[in-house]
C-alpha positions, 0 to 999 in steps of 0.5 A: 479791871473794868468798872462793871466788873468791880461794881459786880464784886461790890454788889456781891460783897454788899449782899454778903454783908447786908450793905448797900451800894450806891452808884453816883453818876457825875456830869460836869455842867457846861464843860463844852463851853470851857473847851470852846473858850479856852481850848482842849488843853485846858479842858484836858487839865480840867478833867485831870484836876476833877479826877484828882479831886474826886479821889480826895473826897472819897475813901480808898475803898470806893471806886472813881472812874471816868466813863466818857468825856466829862462824865465820872462814876463813883461807887460807894459801899455803905451801911443802911444809915442814910447820913453816910451817902448824904455826907459823900454827896455833900463832899462831892458838891462842895468839891465842885463849888471850889474854883479850879486853878488851870494855867493861870485861869480860875475856873468855876465848875459845877456838876449834876449828880445822879444816884442809884442804889443796890438793892432798891433800884436793881441788883444788876451793875449795868442797870445801876449805872444806867439808872444813875445816869437817868437820875443825873438828867433829873438833877440837870432839869432841877437846875444843875449843881445838885444831886438827884436819886433815881425814881422809877416813876420818872424813868420814862420821862427821863428816857425820852429826854435822853433820847432827844438829847442823843438825837440832837447831838447828831442832828446837824450832821444828819441834816435834820434841821430846816428853816421856816419863814413867817411873814411880817407885814405893814398893818392894814396893807398886804405889803410884806416887809420881811420874814422871821427865820424859824428853826425846825427839827424833824428826826426820823424816830422822834418826829417833829420836836418842838423848838421850846424843847430842843433849843434850851436843850441845845444851849445846855449841851453846848450845841447852840453856837454851831446850830446858830451859825448853821441858821445864819449861813443858811438864811443868808444863802436862801436870801441871796437866792431869792434876791437873785431871782427877784423875790421881794422878801424884804429883810430876814430876821434871825434869832440869836441866842445869848450864847452866840452874842457872848462869843468874841468871834461872833461879829467876825463870824457874821462878817464872814458869812455875809461875804461868803454868801454875798448877802447884804448886811442891811437885809439882815435883822438879828433878834435878841431876847429881852431876858438877855438885854436885862442880864447882859446889857452892859456887856452886850452894848459894844457887841451890838453897836458893832453889829449895828454899824455893819448895817444890821438891824437889831430888834428886841424879841418878847418885849414887855415881859421884863420891865426893868429892861426899858431903862436900857433902851436909850443906851442900846443900838436897837431898831425895833421892839417886838411886843410879846405875843402873850399881850396880843393873845389877851388884848381883846379881853384883858385891859392890862394887856391892852394898856401894856401894849399901848405903853410899849407902842408909845415908848417906841414912837417916842424913841423912834423905834419900829414896833411889831406885834407878834402872835396876831391871830384874828381881825379883832386883834389887828383892829385894836393894834391899828387903833393903838398905833402899831404899824407892823404885825406878824402872826397866824392871821397873816401867815403861818411859818412856811418852808422855803418852797412855799414862800414864793407862792405866798408872796405872789398871792400877796402881790395879786391881792394888792393889785386887785385892791388897787384896781377896785 
């Protein structure tokens, strides 16, 4: 009998007995990373083990069913006493907090759990499953490894997030991503030293979705490895085309997520892409976040050193927001620090932002690192940075992120400005 048919029977019985029915939607957190790291056979064993554990922690009269890949639904009939469902939810959470022993691997799993209730939320079984699914997304937003009850007030926001997630899963195959390029210059000059490569997503139904929304979502869904590989390959292919056409693009700086760096095959992947695209390693710069450096410094040193040995430059993005990472600089094979844009935004009126910026510049100079300021939006900010000794800049004042088709025109305009200034 189908889950929905059994659920309808539970609802009818609960109606006769004046009881409640709870639909519990369970999603395994980061299950895709287990498949990617250990293989699908281990993933299948995990799913079987989870199904077995679910049956152990519910009553024989309750329903437990797997509804898709890593998603399960539990249906519980209960009285109006709230402690009954809370005890069930606690047992479920505790079950996932225990490690799974799979093929000599000790795997720690967590789950996000959403709950809907008959009759308070709906008297329709399919709707209750849908509401429990929406509540599960709320649990994920709260930080995973917890449960959340359906709230009609949050329904529209959850539906929007679900729509974005569903569209994001197929965005790569539908060719909806595009690379934009933001110029980086020597301060006080018109010479372009490179471009930061920025990912943009435009969906026919959702329109343009902000990277601040879809990139964390892609990381949560386990999509970042494939998307990151697409960015690297397409950036290198475009750079090679510019090089063959004589376009002086300098270096291409590509953002790399911690998820990519943690993959043992990341270095091999980069070598393969460089060979296949005939893009030189010394034309490429990889940007890693300061947050990653702070949390993964010891594990990342070897990986970063190998990349640096290939001739690739390494820069730390958003530098200055996590002060404890400064002690790691001497052991990290980095070439450049990118001052976080939040300090540049306030540098004209906030003395603390100015002092922090000055300290970062002095630190970089002492360690023979390049320093670039992000988010420069006006001449006054540029003047202050020049006074402080910053040599490289990036921001709307110099050039907004632009599609590939506009880069050549922008460079020609810069070259014309430089030639004009030289003849004066």
